[in-house]
C-alpha positions as CSV (number, residue, x, y, z in Angstrom):
1,M,-19.0,14.3,2.8
2,Y,-15.9,14.8,0.7
3,S,-17.9,16.1,-2.2
4,N,-19.5,18.6,0.1
5,L,-16.3,19.8,1.7
6,E,-13.8,19.6,-1.1
7,Q,-15.2,22.3,-3.4
8,D,-13.6,25.3,-5.0
9,L,-10.1,24.2,-4.0
10,T,-6.9,24.9,-5.9
11,L,-4.4,22.1,-6.2
12,I,-1.0,23.6,-5.9
13,G,1.0,20.4,-6.3
14,A,0.9,16.7,-5.7
15,T,3.3,13.9,-5.1
16,A,3.2,10.3,-4.3
17,V,5.3,8.2,-2.0
18,E,5.6,4.5,-2.6
19,D,6.1,1.8,0.0
20,K,9.7,3.0,0.5
21,L,10.1,6.5,1.9
22,Q,11.8,8.6,-0.7
23,D,15.0,10.6,0.0
24,E,14.7,13.9,1.7
25,V,10.9,13.7,2.3
26,P,11.2,14.8,6.0
27,E,13.3,17.8,5.1
28,T,11.0,18.7,2.2
29,I,7.8,18.5,4.4
30,H,9.5,20.6,7.1
31,D,10.4,23.3,4.5
32,L,6.9,23.3,3.1
33,Q,5.4,23.6,6.6
34,M,7.9,26.4,7.5
35,A,6.7,28.2,4.3
36,G,3.1,28.1,5.7
37,I,1.9,25.4,3.2
38,K,-0.7,23.1,4.6
39,I,0.1,19.4,4.1
40,W,-2.6,16.7,3.8
41,M,-2.0,13.0,3.8
42,L,-4.5,10.9,2.0
43,T,-4.2,7.2,2.1
44,G,-6.0,4.0,1.5
45,D,-3.8,2.2,4.1
46,K,-4.8,1.1,7.5
47,F,-4.7,3.9,10.1
48,E,-1.7,2.4,11.9
49,T,0.3,2.2,8.6
50,A,-0.5,5.8,7.7
51,E,0.4,6.9,11.2
52,N,3.8,5.1,11.1
53,I,4.6,6.7,7.7
54,S,3.5,10.1,8.9
55,F,5.9,9.8,11.9
56,S,8.8,8.6,9.7
57,C,8.5,11.4,7.2
58,K,7.9,13.9,10.1
59,L,4.5,15.0,8.8
60,I,3.3,14.5,12.4
61,K,5.3,14.8,15.6
62,E,5.0,13.1,19.0
63,D,3.4,16.2,20.6
64,F,0.6,16.4,17.9
65,E,-3.0,15.7,18.9
66,I,-4.2,13.0,16.5
67,Y,-7.9,12.4,15.7
68,K,-9.0,9.2,14.0
69,I,-11.9,10.2,11.8
70,Q,-13.5,7.5,9.8
71,D,-17.2,8.6,9.5
72,F,-19.6,11.5,10.0
73,E,-20.1,10.6,13.7
74,D,-16.3,11.0,14.3
75,V,-16.4,14.4,12.6
76,E,-19.3,15.4,14.9
77,R,-17.5,14.1,18.0
78,V,-14.3,15.9,17.2
79,C,-16.0,19.2,16.3
80,S,-18.0,19.0,19.5
81,E,-14.9,18.2,21.6
82,Q,-13.0,21.1,20.0
83,G,-15.9,23.6,20.2
84,I,-16.0,23.9,16.4
85,A,-19.3,24.9,15.0
86,R,-20.6,23.0,12.1
87,N,-20.8,25.0,8.9
88,Q,-24.4,24.4,7.7
89,K,-23.5,25.4,4.2
90,H,-21.2,22.5,3.7
91,I,-22.2,19.8,6.1
92,S,-25.7,18.6,6.6
C-alpha cells in the first residue's frame, strides 16, 4: 500500500529522534505546524510507545482524534467512518 500511496512526493527535510527526546522538539514541531507544514511520524515502535512519544513532543494533543491503522482493512474502516472516498487510482 505504501508503494501505491507514496509516489511523486518531495522530501523537504528529515530528522530522527533517539530514545531520549531532544531539546526543543515540542517547540520546533509547534513552529512547523504553525507554518502550515505537515508532520508525519513514522516508527517501528509499538503503537503505545509511538503514542507516548507523540504526546511528549506535542505532535498530537489530548483533543486529537487518533486512528490506529495497521492494515488495509483499518484504512477501509476509517475511510468509511469519515466518509472519505477511496481513490481508485492509488488504492486497489
